[in-house]
C-alpha positions in Angstrom: 91.9 -85.8 111.8 88.2 -85.7 110.9 85.7 -87.1 113.2 82.4 -87.1 111.6 79.2 -85.9 113.3 77.9 -89.4 113.3 80.8 -90.6 115.4 80.5 -88.0 118.2 79.8 -90.4 120.9 81.6 -93.5 119.6 82.5 -95.5 122.8 85.3 -97.6 121.4 88.5 -97.3 123.4 90.7 -95.8 120.6 88.0 -93.2 119.5 87.3 -92.1 123.1 90.9 -91.7 123.8 91.5 -89.6 120.6 88.4 -87.6 121.5 89.6 -86.8 124.9 93.0 -85.8 123.7 91.4 -83.4 121.2 89.2 -82.1 123.8 92.1 -81.4 126.1 94.1 -79.6 123.2 91.1 -77.5 122.3 91.3 -75.8 125.8 94.4 -73.9 124.9 93.3 -72.9 121.4 89.5 -72.3 121.7 88.7 -71.5 125.2 91.4 -69.2 126.4 89.3 -65.9 125.9 86.0 -67.5 127.2 87.7 -68.9 130.4 89.2 -65.4 131.3 85.9 -63.6 131.3 85.3 -64.0 135.1 88.2 -61.6 135.5 86.1 -58.5 134.3 82.4 -59.4 134.0 81.3 -58.4 137.5 83.7 -55.3 137.4 82.3 -54.0 134.3 78.7 -54.7 135.3 78.8 -52.8 138.5 81.1 -50.0 137.1 78.4 -47.3 136.9 74.8 -48.3 136.0 73.9 -50.4 139.2 75.1 -50.5 142.8 75.5 -53.5 144.9 73.0 -53.3 147.8 72.3 -55.1 151.1 69.3 -56.8 149.6 71.7 -58.6 147.2 68.9 -58.4 144.5 71.5 -56.9 142.0 74.2 -59.5 142.5 71.7 -62.4 142.4 70.0 -60.9 139.3 73.3 -60.5 137.5 74.3 -64.0 138.4 71.0 -65.3 137.0 71.6 -63.4 133.8 75.2 -64.8 133.5 74.0 -68.4 134.0 71.2 -68.2 131.4 73.3 -66.4 128.9 76.1 -68.9 129.2 73.5 -71.6 128.9 71.6 -70.3 126.0 74.2 -68.8 123.7 77.4 -70.8 124.0 75.8 -74.1 125.1 72.5 -74.3 123.1 73.2 -72.1 120.1 76.8 -72.8 119.4 77.5 -76.4 120.8 74.2 -77.9 119.7 73.3 -75.9 116.5 75.8 -73.7 115.0 78.8 -76.2 115.2 76.8 -78.5 112.8 76.8 -75.8 110.1 80.4 -76.6 109.3 82.0 -76.3 105.8 84.0 -79.6 105.3 84.9 -79.4 109.0 85.7 -75.7 108.9 83.8 -73.0 110.8 83.5 -69.2 111.0 81.8 -66.4 109.1 83.3 -67.4 105.7 82.5 -71.0 106.2 78.7 -70.1 106.5 79.0 -67.7 103.5 80.6 -70.4 101.3 78.0 -72.9 102.2 75.3 -70.5 101.3 77.1 -69.7 98.0 77.2 -73.3 97.1 73.5 -73.9 97.6 72.2 -70.8 96.1 73.7 -68.3 93.4 74.4 -65.5 95.5 78.2 -65.3 95.3 79.8 -62.2 93.8 83.1 -63.9 93.2 84.3 -63.8 89.6 85.4 -66.5 87.2 83.2 -69.1 88.5 83.1 -72.4 86.6 80.7 -75.4 86.4 83.9 -77.5 86.8 84.2 -76.1 90.4 81.1 -77.9 91.4 82.9 -81.3 90.6 85.4 -80.7 93.4 85.1 -83.4 96.2 85.0 -80.6 98.9 82.1 -78.8 97.0 79.8 -81.6 98.0 76.4 -80.8 99.3 75.1 -82.8 102.3 71.6 -82.2 101.4 71.2 -81.8 97.5 68.7 -79.1 96.6 65.2 -80.2 96.0 62.0 -78.7 94.9 60.2 -78.1 98.0 58.8 -75.3 100.2 62.2 -73.7 100.7 62.7 -73.0 97.0 60.8 -69.8 97.3 63.4 -68.4 99.6 66.3 -69.6 97.3 64.6 -68.1 94.2 64.0 -64.8 96.1 67.6 -64.5 97.0 68.9 -65.5 93.6 66.5 -63.2 91.8 67.3 -59.9 93.7 70.9 -58.9 93.1 70.8 -56.3 95.7 70.4 -59.2 98.2 73.7 -60.6 97.1 75.4 -57.4 98.0 73.6 -57.1 101.3 74.7 -60.7 102.2 78.3 -59.8 101.4 78.1 -56.6 103.5 76.6 -58.7 106.3 79.7 -61.1 106.1 82.2 -58.2 105.9 80.6 -56.6 108.9 81.1 -59.8 110.9 84.7 -60.1 109.5 85.4 -56.4 110.7 84.1 -57.1 114.1 86.2 -60.2 114.5 89.2 -57.9 113.6 88.0 -55.4 116.1 87.7 -58.2 118.8 91.4 -59.2 117.9 92.3 -55.6 118.9 90.1 -55.4 122.0 90.5 -58.8 123.7 94.2 -58.8 124.3 93.8 -55.3 125.8 91.0 -56.1 128.3 92.2 -59.7 129.1 95.7 -58.7 130.0 94.7 -55.4 131.7 92.1 -57.3 133.8 94.6 -59.9 134.8 97.3 -57.3 135.8 94.9 -55.1 137.7 95.0 -57.7 140.5 98.1 -55.7 141.6 95.7 -53.0 142.9 94.9 -55.0 146.0 98.6 -55.3 146.9 99.8 -51.6 146.5 98.5 -48.1 147.2 96.4 -46.4 144.5 99.2 -43.9 143.7 101.6 -46.7 142.8 98.9 -48.9 141.2 98.0 -46.4 138.5 101.5 -46.1 137.5 102.3 -49.8 137.4 99.3 -51.5 135.8 99.4 -49.7 132.5 103.2 -50.0 131.9 103.2 -53.7 132.9 100.1 -54.4 130.5 101.7 -52.6 127.6 105.0 -54.6 128.2 103.2 -57.9 128.2 101.3 -56.9 125.0 104.5 -55.8 123.2 106.1 -59.1 124.0 103.0 -61.0 123.0 103.0 -59.3 119.6 106.7 -59.4 119.1 106.6 -63.2 119.5 104.0 -63.8 116.8 106.4 -64.5 114.0 107.7 -67.6 115.7 104.2 -69.2 115.5 102.0 -70.7 118.0 103.2 -74.3 117.3 106.5 -73.7 119.2 104.6 -72.9 122.5 101.3 -74.5 121.7 101.8 -77.4 123.9 102.1 -75.0 126.8 98.6 -73.5 126.1 96.3 -76.2 127.2 97.9 -77.0 130.6 97.7 -73.2 131.4 94.1 -72.9 130.6 93.3 -76.2 132.3 95.1 -75.1 135.4 93.1 -71.8 135.3 89.8 -73.5 135.0 90.7 -75.8 137.9 91.7 -72.8 139.7 88.5 -70.8 139.3 86.4 -73.9 139.9 88.2 -74.5 143.3 87.9 -70.9 144.3 84.2 -70.8 143.3 83.4 -74.0 145.5 85.4 -72.5 148.3 83.5 -69.3 148.2 80.1 -71.0 147.9 80.7 -73.2 150.8 82.4 -70.6 153.0 80.2 -67.6 152.3 76.8 -68.5 151.0 75.9 -72.2 150.3 72.3 -71.1 149.2 73.6 -68.9 146.3 72.4 -71.6 143.7 68.9 -70.3 144.2 69.8 -67.2 142.2 70.0 -69.4 139.1 66.3 -69.2 139.0 65.0 -66.9 136.1 62.8 -65.3 138.8 65.8 -63.3 139.9 66.4 -61.8 136.4 62.8 -60.4 136.5 63.3 -59.2 140.0 66.6 -57.5 138.9 65.0 -55.7 136.0 61.9 -54.7 138.1 64.1 -53.0 140.7 66.8 -51.5 138.4 64.6 -50.8 135.3 66.7 -48.7 132.7 70.0 -48.9 134.7 69.6 -52.7 134.8 68.9 -52.9 131.1 72.0 -50.7 130.4 74.1 -52.9 132.8 73.5 -55.8 130.3 76.4 -54.4 128.4 78.7 -55.7 131.1 76.9 -59.1 131.6 77.4 -60.0 128.0 81.1 -60.2 128.4 80.6 -63.5 130.0 80.2 -65.0 126.5 83.3 -63.3 124.8 85.3 -65.9 123.0 82.1 -68.1 122.3 82.6 -67.5 118.5 86.0 -69.1 118.8 84.3 -72.5 119.3 82.9 -72.2 115.7 85.9 -70.3 114.1 88.4 -72.9 115.3 86.2 -75.9 114.5 88.7 -76.9 111.6 91.6 -77.6 114.0 89.6 -80.1 116.1 86.3 -81.9 115.8 82.7 -81.2 116.6 82.5 -83.8 119.4 85.9 -82.6 120.9 84.8 -79.0 121.2 81.4 -80.1 122.5 82.9 -82.4 125.2 85.5 -79.7 126.3 82.8 -77.0 126.7 80.0 -79.2 128.2 82.1 -81.0 130.8 84.9 -78.8 131.5 84.5 -75.1 130.6 80.9 -74.5 131.3 80.8 -76.1 134.8 84.0 -74.2 135.7 82.7 -70.9 134.6 79.3 -71.3 136.4 81.2 -72.2 139.6 83.4 -69.2 139.2 80.5 -66.7 138.8 78.6 -68.4 141.6 81.6 -68.2 143.9 82.1 -64.5 143.3 78.4 -63.8 143.8 78.5 -65.9 147.1 81.4 -63.7 148.4 79.9 -60.4 147.3 76.4 -61.4 148.9 78.2 -61.1 152.3 80.4 -58.1 151.5 78.8 -54.7 150.7 81.7 -52.5 151.7 82.8 -50.7 148.6 81.5 -50.9 145.0 84.7 -49.7 143.5 86.5 -52.8 144.6 84.1 -55.3 143.0 86.0 -57.7 140.8 87.5 -61.1 140.7 90.5 -60.8 143.0 88.6 -59.4 145.9 87.0 -62.9 146.2 90.4 -64.7 146.3 91.9 -65.4 149.6 94.8 -63.1 150.3 97.4 -65.9 150.5 96.5 -67.3 147.1 96.3 -63.9 145.2 99.9 -63.9 144.0 99.9 -67.4 142.4 96.3 -66.7 141.0 97.5 -63.5 139.5 100.5 -65.3 137.8 98.0 -68.0 136.4 95.5 -65.4 135.3 98.2 -63.4 133.4 99.3 -66.6 131.7 95.7 -67.5 130.8 95.0 -64.0 129.5 98.1 -64.2 127.2 96.9 -67.6 125.8 93.4 -66.3 125.1 94.9 -63.2 123.5 97.1 -65.4 121.3 94.1 -67.5 120.1 92.1 -64.3 119.1 95.3 -62.8 117.3 95.8 -66.0 115.3 92.1 -66.0 114.4 92.5 -62.4 113.2 95.3 -63.4 111.0 93.3 -66.3 109.6 90.1 -64.3 108.8 92.2 -61.6 107.0 93.9 -64.3 105.0 90.4 -65.7 104.1 89.2 -62.2 103.1 92.0 -61.7 100.7 91.6 -65.1 99.3 88.1 -64.2 98.3 89.1 -60.8 96.9 87.8 -58.8 99.8 91.1 -57.4 101.4 94.1 -55.8 99.9 97.1 -58.1 99.4 99.3 -58.5 102.4 102.2 -60.7 103.1 101.3 -64.1 104.7 104.0 -66.1 106.4 103.3 -69.8 107.3 105.0 -70.4 110.5 104.7 -74.2 110.6 105.3 -76.7 107.8 103.6 -79.5 109.8 100.5 -77.8 111.0 98.3 -76.5 108.3 96.7 -73.0 108.7 99.1 -71.4 111.2 100.0 -68.1 109.6 101.6 -64.7 110.6 100.8 -61.4 108.7 103.6 -58.9 109.7 101.7 -55.7 108.7 98.5 -56.7 110.6 100.5 -57.9 113.6 102.2 -54.4 114.1 99.0 -52.5 113.4 97.2 -54.5 115.9 100.0 -54.1 118.5 100.0 -50.3 118.1 96.2 -50.0 118.3 96.1 -52.5 121.2 98.6 -50.3 123.3 96.6 -47.2 122.2 93.4 -48.6 123.5 95.1 -49.7 126.8 96.5 -46.2 127.4 93.5 -44.2 126.1 90.8 -46.1 128.0 92.8 -47.0 131.2 89.9 -48.8 132.7 87.9 -52.2 132.4 84.6 -50.3 131.8 85.4 -48.6 128.5 87.3 -51.6 127.2 84.4 -53.9 128.1 81.9 -51.7 126.4 83.9 -51.6 123.2 84.5 -55.5 123.3 80.8 -56.3 124.1 79.6 -54.4 121.1 82.1 -56.1 118.8 81.2 -59.6 120.2 77.4 -59.2 119.9 77.6 -57.9 116.4 79.6 -61.1 115.4 77.0 -63.3 117.1 74.2 -61.6 115.3 75.9 -62.0 112.0 76.3 -65.7 112.8 72.7 -66.0 113.7 71.4 -64.6 110.5 73.8 -66.6 108.4 73.0 -69.8 110.3 69.2 -69.2 109.8 69.9 -69.1 106.0 72.0 -72.3 106.2 69.0 -74.0 108.0 66.8 -73.2 105.0 69.0 -73.4 102.1 71.6 -76.1 103.1 69.7 -78.3 105.6 66.4 -78.1 103.7 64.4 -77.4 106.9 61.1 -75.6 106.9 61.4 -71.8 106.9 59.5 -71.7 110.2 62.3 -73.7 111.9 64.9 -71.1 110.6 62.7 -68.1 111.6 62.2 -69.6 115.0 66.0 -70.0 115.5 66.4 -66.4 114.3 63.7 -64.9 116.6 64.7 -66.7 119.7 68.4 -66.3 119.7 68.3 -63.0 117.7 66.0 -61.5 120.3 68.4 -62.4 123.1 71.3 -61.0 121.3 69.5 -57.9 120.3 68.6 -57.2 123.9 72.4 -57.3 124.8 73.3 -55.3 121.4 70.9 -52.5 122.3 72.4 -52.3 125.8 75.9 -52.1 124.2 74.7 -49.2 121.8 73.8 -47.1 124.8 77.5 -47.2 125.8 78.4 -45.4 122.5 80.1 -42.5 124.2 81.8 -44.7 126.8 84.0 -46.9 124.6 81.5 -48.5 122.1 82.2 -46.0 119.4 85.6 -47.7 118.9 84.5 -50.9 117.2 81.8 -49.0 115.2 84.4 -46.6 113.9 86.9 -49.5 113.2 84.3 -51.5 111.4 83.2 -48.6 109.2 86.9 -48.0 108.3 87.6 -51.6 107.5 84.4 -52.2 105.6 85.0 -49.1 103.5 88.5 -50.7 102.5 87.1 -54.2 102.0 84.1 -53.2 100.0 86.1 -50.7 97.8 88.7 -53.4 97.1 86.1 -56.0 96.3 84.1 -53.6 94.0 87.1 -52.6 92.0 88.2 -56.2 91.7 84.9 -57.2 90.2 85.0 -54.2 87.9 88.6 -55.1 86.7 87.5 -58.7 86.0 84.4 -57.4 84.0 86.8 -55.0 82.0 89.0 -57.9 81.2 86.2 -60.1 80.2 84.8 -57.5 77.8 88.2 -56.8 76.3 89.6 -60.3 75.9 91.0 -61.4 72.5 89.7 -64.3 70.4 91.7 -67.5 69.9 91.7 -66.8 66.1 93.9 -63.7 66.8 96.4 -65.7 68.8 96.6 -68.6 66.2 97.2 -66.0 63.4 100.4 -64.7 65.1 103.4 -65.9 63.3 106.4 -65.0 61.2 104.2 -63.5 58.4 103.3 -60.7 60.9 106.8 -60.5 62.2 106.1 -62.3 65.3 108.9 -64.4 66.7 108.8 -67.4 69.1 111.7 -67.3 71.7 113.0 -70.2 73.7 111.5 -70.6 77.2 108.2 -70.9 79.0 106.0 -67.7 79.2 103.5 -67.8 82.0 100.8 -65.2 81.6 98.8 -64.6 84.7 95.2 -63.5 84.2 91.8 -63.7 86.1 90.1 -65.1 83.0 89.2 -68.8 82.7 88.8 -68.5 78.8 89.9 -66.3 76.0 93.1 -64.3 75.6 93.6 -61.5 78.1 94.0 -58.0 76.8 97.3 -57.6 78.7 98.9 -60.3 76.4 97.7 -58.7 73.3 99.2 -55.4 74.5 102.5 -57.2 75.3 102.7 -58.7 71.8 101.8 -55.4 70.2 104.7 -53.7 72.0 107.2 -56.5 71.9 106.6 -58.7 68.8 107.6 -62.0 70.2 106.4 -64.5 72.8 107.8 -67.8 74.2 107.9 -71.2 72.5 105.7 -72.6 75.4 102.9 -70.3 76.4 100.8 -70.9 79.4 97.8 -68.8 80.4 97.5 -69.4 84.2 94.5 -68.4 86.4 94.9 -68.6 90.1 91.5 -68.4 91.4 89.8 -69.0 94.8 86.7 -71.2 95.1 84.1 -71.1 97.9 85.5 -74.2 99.7 87.9 -74.3 102.5 90.4 -76.7 100.8 91.0 -78.1 97.3 92.6 -81.4 97.2 96.0 -81.5 95.5 94.9 -84.0 93.0 92.0 -81.7 92.0 93.8 -78.4 92.2 95.0 -78.1 88.3 92.6 -77.8 85.4 94.7 -78.1 82.2 93.7 -77.7 78.6 95.1 -76.6 75.2 94.7 -73.2 73.6 94.7 -74.1 70.0 96.3 -77.2 68.2 99.1 -79.2 69.8 101.6 -77.6 67.3 101.0 -74.1 68.8 102.4 -75.2 72.1 99.9 -73.0 74.1 98.0 -74.1 77.1 95.6 -73.0 79.8 96.0 -73.8 83.4 93.6 -73.0 86.1 95.0 -73.4 89.6 92.2 -73.6 92.3 92.7 -72.7 95.8 90.2 -72.9 98.8 90.0 -69.9 101.3 92.2 -71.7 103.8 94.7 -73.3 101.4 98.4 -72.5 101.5 99.5 -70.9 98.2 102.8 -72.5 96.8 106.0 -70.4 96.3 107.0 -69.8 92.9 109.8 -72.4 92.7 107.5 -75.3 93.6 104.8 -73.8 91.5 106.9 -73.6 88.4 108.2 -77.1 88.7 104.7 -78.4 89.6 103.1 -76.7 86.7 105.6 -78.2 84.2 104.9 -81.6 85.7 101.2 -81.2 85.4 101.6 -80.0 81.8 103.7 -83.2 81.0 100.9 -85.4 82.6 98.4 -83.5 80.6 100.2 -83.9 77.2 100.6 -87.6 77.9 96.8 -87.9 78.8 95.7 -85.9 75.8 97.7 -87.8 73.2 96.5 -91.2 74.6 93.0 -89.9 74.7 93.0 -88.5 71.3 94.6 -91.6 69.7 93.1 -94.3 72.0 89.8 -96.0 72.2 87.9 -96.1 75.6 86.8 -99.5 76.9 85.1 -99.9 80.2 85.1 -103.1 82.0 81.9 -102.5 84.0 79.8 -100.2 82.1 79.7 -97.5 79.4 79.5 -94.5 81.7 82.9 -93.3 80.8 81.8 -91.4 77.7 83.8 -88.4 76.5 82.2 -84.9 76.6 82.6 -83.3 73.4 83.9 -79.7 73.2 86.3 -77.5 71.3 90.0 -77.7 72.2 89.9 -74.2 73.6 87.3 -75.1 76.2 88.3 -78.7 77.1 89.9 -78.8 80.5 91.1 -81.8 82.4 91.7 -82.4 86.1 95.3 -83.4 86.4 96.1 -85.2 89.6 99.4 -85.9 91.3 100.1 -89.2 89.7 102.5 -88.8 87.0 101.7 -90.7 83.7 105.0 -89.7 81.8 106.4 -92.3 79.5 103.4 -94.7 79.8 102.1 -95.9 76.4 99.0 -97.3 78.0 97.7 -96.8 81.5 94.7 -97.3 83.8 92.5 -94.8 85.6 90.3 -95.8 88.5 87.7 -93.2 89.5 84.6 -93.0 91.7 81.8 -90.7 90.7 79.4 -89.8 93.3 76.5 -87.4 93.4 77.9 -83.8 93.4 81.4 -85.2 94.1 84.1 -86.2 91.7 87.6 -87.0 93.1 90.7 -88.6 91.8 91.9 -89.6 88.3 91.6 -87.6 85.2 88.1 -86.3 84.4 87.3 -84.4 81.3 85.0 -81.4 82.2 83.3 -78.6 80.4 84.7 -75.4 82.1 82.4 -72.8 80.8 78.9 -73.6 79.7 77.6 -77.3 79.7 75.9 -78.7 82.7 77.8 -81.5 84.4 75.4 -84.5 84.8 76.1 -86.4 88.0 75.4 -90.1 88.0 74.7 -92.7 90.7 77.6 -94.1 92.5 79.5 -96.1 90.0 83.0 -97.8 90.4 84.7 -98.2 87.1 88.1 -98.9 85.5 88.9 -97.2 82.2 91.6 -98.5 79.9 92.9 -96.4 77.0 93.9 -99.0 74.3 96.4 -97.7 71.7 95.9 -98.8 68.2 99.1 -100.4 66.7 98.9 -98.4 63.4 98.8 -95.0 65.0 101.1 -95.9 68.0 104.6 -95.1 66.5 103.3 -91.8 64.9 101.7 -90.7 68.2 104.9 -91.6 70.1 107.0 -89.4 67.9 104.5 -86.3 68.3 104.2 -87.0 72.0 108.0 -87.2 72.4 108.6 -84.0 70.4 106.0 -82.0 72.5 107.5 -83.3 75.8 111.0 -82.5 74.6 109.8 -79.0 73.6 108.4 -78.5 77.1 111.4 -79.6 79.0 113.8 -77.8 76.8 111.7 -74.6 77.4 112.0 -75.2 81.1 115.8 -75.4 80.8 115.9 -72.1 78.8 114.0 -70.2 81.6 110.6 -69.0 82.6 109.2 -65.5 82.2 106.2 -64.3 84.3 103.9 -61.8 82.5 101.7 -59.7 84.7 99.5 -56.8 84.2 100.5 -53.7 86.0 97.2 -52.0 86.3 95.9 -48.4 87.0 92.2 -48.1 87.5 90.1 -45.0 86.9 86.4 -44.3 86.9 84.5 -43.7 83.7 83.6 -40.2 82.7 80.2 -39.2 84.2 80.7 -41.5 87.2 79.3 -40.3 90.5 81.4 -38.4 93.0 81.4 -41.5 95.3 82.6 -43.8 92.8 85.4 -41.5 91.5 86.7 -41.2 95.1 86.5 -45.0 95.6 88.2 -46.0 92.5 90.5 -43.1 91.6 91.8 -42.4 95.1 90.8 -45.3 97.4 91.5 -48.3 95.3 94.7 -46.9 93.7 96.0 -45.7 96.9 95.6 -49.2 98.4 97.1 -50.8 95.3 100.1 -48.5 95.5 100.8 -49.1 99.3 99.9 -52.8 99.5 101.7 -55.8 98.0 101.4 -56.1 94.3 100.4 -59.3 92.5 104.0 -60.1 91.7 104.8 -60.2 95.4 101.6 -62.0 96.3 102.5 -64.6 93.7 106.1 -64.6 94.8 107.4 -63.9 91.3 111.2 -63.4 91.2 111.9 -59.7 89.9 114.5 -61.1 87.5 111.9 -63.2 85.8 109.1 -60.5 85.8 107.6 -58.8 82.8 105.0 -56.3 83.6 102.4 -54.9 81.1 101.0 -51.5 81.8 97.2 -51.6 81.7 94.6 -48.8 82.2 91.2 -50.1 83.3 88.3 -47.6 82.8 85.5 -49.0 85.0 
């Protein structure tokens, strides 16, 4: 379901009902982490730096900071600005990066094609114009170092999201379970909370492979119950203990707080910032819901509930100054209600942890789709719900690290310091990328983007600086984790780009392939040979090496490039670009299979049958196009783009044309958007000229004189294809070893010779990633000197 921004406040009965249902469902997926923050914010804030005094200046100052932080960052920044920077309805760090890459040539992805810009999901809401923002765009495109810096910034945000996926379950579950400390002695408490927390975490990670769709219906009621619970408790505490606590919402109390506490108050901001943990999930999970649904859920349910909860705790603490060590959420809960509140809190923390774990799986999948992470196994846990995935290796690593953090830190303060730094880093990255989107994608004045960057960036830098002061008290963990992950991701991406450049410089010409034949001792054997390559043109070096060592190749030869494009999804009817390699008699083809960074890759069985079906459609189309005359019933816009047979690629959709001597194609061409039908595109060099919106019907009429001859050749080619399919399919892949050139720097030799090759040996190979059956696999050894 896709509710556009323009329909956010549609008051029709059906739209409003759908919107409210989506808003309700978003509670369980999006707001689990954010809604459980009252469990640990006050406890982390008053852990060490400041003390709760009789004057109440500290508690009122903290409440004022919490209120304005929740108002400025989640409400103003995310709900009203950042959520609008979606990529075809998708949100998150990679969504911002793909938007920027589509509007400016700053992407480091290999094998880009002009044809990719014709994807319907590649559309630009605001086409680039020559105005005062072109200087920023030209400056970014001109300096290659900025391309790398932008990628590093994106990888930093990605690493911190992964770090948050490690820390959030630990601090959420630990804080919920720590409510037991009020009902047992200190001796028993310290031996009960840690084991119970670890047991819950093990169960949480052990159940991941079942997928969230099996228990997803349970999430929204739990979070809604929790929000109602903390709202009611907050109202009770406000009315019963201090009805005038609302006065502390004034910014005056923030200045009063900082004036009294000075440096200690600034350092305590590292605990206050935990009130916005989980805010990034609103943007990251945008693709599962709609902008309006997330906006309504936060504005009218989550935000008021959180404000009431924090005000209620402050009202209670303003009348109780007994013991700083007991400051926390459960101390303000009436004794008779503590057990049921404890149970609901544990359930809510599990739901919040589940959401961040699922988000971690998703962002790692996006990273490997864009060539920034080693290949790992991705299991799709639901056939009905798109995007629900499970990554076994990452799941167990997260579980071990999460338990290690719980046992190692043993308190909310250290966990909060670590989580706070990770959260603020992600938010700073989002602020920087959104400011670029404002200029490049929305075509706003640079001063507007600069104002956004300075206002929200200064707020977040204030909290970030306070988090850095906690480096020795837990904040070192996300920094260490980010450095480790960024090293892995950057080395993998760098080596992937170098491998592609090596393939590009060592590819073989088409003439070499066409010259292969019986005169050179080369035999054509029955079956289909699928040669996987990253190249979108030319003959890959691994195939020439294969033919050199084994002088034979298959009767049907298909060069397949499975590539990622900087869009979230590629529509199925636009996924395949198919063309010939050489004349029809050679029976060689090129197929480029395009996936978005959130797309589900097909398994090999469905891919093989789908590929053959798309080849049959292309053969039908190509013979009719070559022997037919185009006539357009509305205008002459349907002209053919001339190119050589090597470079002509055609978008083959899902509608089969097999067996039709004459057929019709309806297509709609819009600016920067082409969808449906068969569109002949230049894949490598020529610029695609977009026309005004034109509805047209194209009929390919077959001349009577050439019809019978064409049918014979068409029938022969299709029979060869299906006979080859019956004979069997072989998958030819390169088995690569990468080594640095002689004379390379020590750092490069370490990164390539040891780092990349170690990752390659210990992660899943391309045959596993592509799900190639071992019995059909032919590997060609290749040494890449980069």
